[in-house]
C-alpha positions as CSV (number, residue, x, y, z in Angstrom):
1,K,-106.5,64.4,-3.0
2,P,-105.0,61.0,-2.3
3,K,-106.4,60.3,1.5
4,E,-105.4,60.1,4.0
5,K,-104.3,57.9,6.5
6,K,-105.0,57.6,10.2
7,A,-102.3,56.3,12.5
8,L,-104.1,54.0,13.8
9,L,-101.9,51.7,17.3
10,K,-103.4,49.5,18.9
11,C,-104.2,48.5,23.3
12,P,-101.3,47.2,24.6
13,A,-104.4,45.1,27.0
14,C,-106.6,43.8,24.5
15,T,-105.5,44.8,21.2
16,I,-108.6,47.3,20.1
17,E,-107.0,49.8,17.6
18,F,-107.8,53.5,18.1
19,T,-106.2,57.0,16.7
20,P,-103.9,59.9,18.8
21,K,-107.3,61.4,18.7
22,D,-109.4,58.8,20.9
23,I,-106.8,58.9,23.4
24,Q,-108.7,61.3,26.8
25,R,-107.1,62.3,29.8
26,D,-108.1,59.9,33.3
27,T,-108.4,62.8,35.5
28,E,-109.9,60.9,38.6
29,L,-106.8,58.5,38.0
30,E,-104.0,61.5,38.1
31,K,-106.2,63.2,41.3
32,Q,-105.7,59.9,42.8
33,M,-101.7,59.6,42.1
34,E,-101.7,63.0,42.9
35,K,-102.7,62.3,46.3
36,Q,-100.2,59.5,46.7
37,T,-97.0,59.9,48.5
38,F,-93.6,57.5,49.1
39,K,-90.6,58.4,50.9
40,C,-87.8,59.1,49.2
41,L,-84.8,57.5,50.5
42,C,-83.5,60.6,51.1
43,G,-86.4,61.0,53.1
44,K,-88.8,63.5,51.6
45,M,-92.8,62.5,50.5
46,I,-92.8,62.6,47.0
47,Q,-95.9,62.8,45.2
48,L,-96.4,59.7,42.9
49,T,-97.1,61.9,39.4
50,K,-93.5,63.5,40.9
51,L,-91.4,60.8,41.4
52,S,-89.3,59.6,38.4
53,A,-89.1,63.8,38.5
54,H,-87.6,63.1,42.2
55,N,-85.3,60.1,41.0
56,Q,-83.5,61.2,38.9
57,K,-82.5,64.3,40.8
58,C,-82.1,62.7,43.9
59,S,-78.6,62.0,44.7
60,K,-79.5,59.5,46.7
61,V,-81.6,57.1,45.0
62,Q,-78.4,58.0,42.2
63,E,-75.9,56.5,44.5
64,E,-78.6,53.7,45.4
65,A,-78.4,52.7,41.6
66,M,-74.7,53.0,41.4
67,K,-74.6,50.5,43.8
68,A,-76.9,48.1,42.3
69,A,-74.9,48.4,39.4
70,I,-71.8,48.1,40.6
71,Q,-73.4,44.8,42.4
72,V,-74.3,43.1,39.3
73,K,-71.3,43.8,37.2
74,Q,-69.4,41.9,40.1
75,A,-71.4,39.2,40.6
76,P,-69.6,36.0,39.7
77,K,-71.0,34.1,36.2
78,Q,-72.0,31.0,35.5
79,K,-69.6,29.1,33.4
80,N,-70.6,26.6,31.2
81,Y,-74.3,27.6,32.0
82,V,-77.1,25.1,30.0
83,N,-80.3,25.7,29.6
84,R,-83.0,23.0,30.7
85,S,-86.1,25.7,28.5
86,T,-87.4,22.5,26.2
87,F,-90.8,23.0,24.0
88,S,-92.7,21.1,22.5
89,C,-94.0,21.3,19.3
90,P,-97.0,23.5,18.5
91,F,-97.6,21.0,14.9
92,C,-97.5,17.2,16.0
93,P,-97.0,15.7,19.8
94,S,-93.5,16.1,20.0
95,A,-91.9,17.6,23.6
96,N,-89.0,18.2,25.2
97,F,-87.0,19.8,22.5
98,T,-84.3,23.1,22.4
99,Q,-85.3,25.7,20.8
100,K,-83.0,24.9,18.3
101,D,-84.0,21.9,17.9
102,L,-87.6,22.6,17.7
103,V,-86.6,24.8,14.9
104,E,-84.9,22.2,13.1
105,H,-87.6,20.1,14.1
106,I,-90.1,22.2,12.7
107,G,-88.0,22.9,8.9
108,K,-88.4,19.3,8.2
109,Q,-92.2,19.0,8.4
């Protein structure tokens, strides 16, 4: 009988590996979150734990999201944008490479 592999996950903060069975609910944090409330754009006080569900249904939140999306679409786009970011070589003291130039430089090493 083949040995069953456990699905290992990695913590995004500390990278320690764990399995889904290792996960435990933090009931103390849940209680604290239930006590936190926020005033929505519609004027209602909403518990933090219910905020996401409320935002999906709230017409005021949807209206503001649409306004923001329209503003982003209408924002003037920069022409001939120059990327001023430069990079240093991780293998030698050379510096001030564009991303493309750094890749070429490392390829020559």
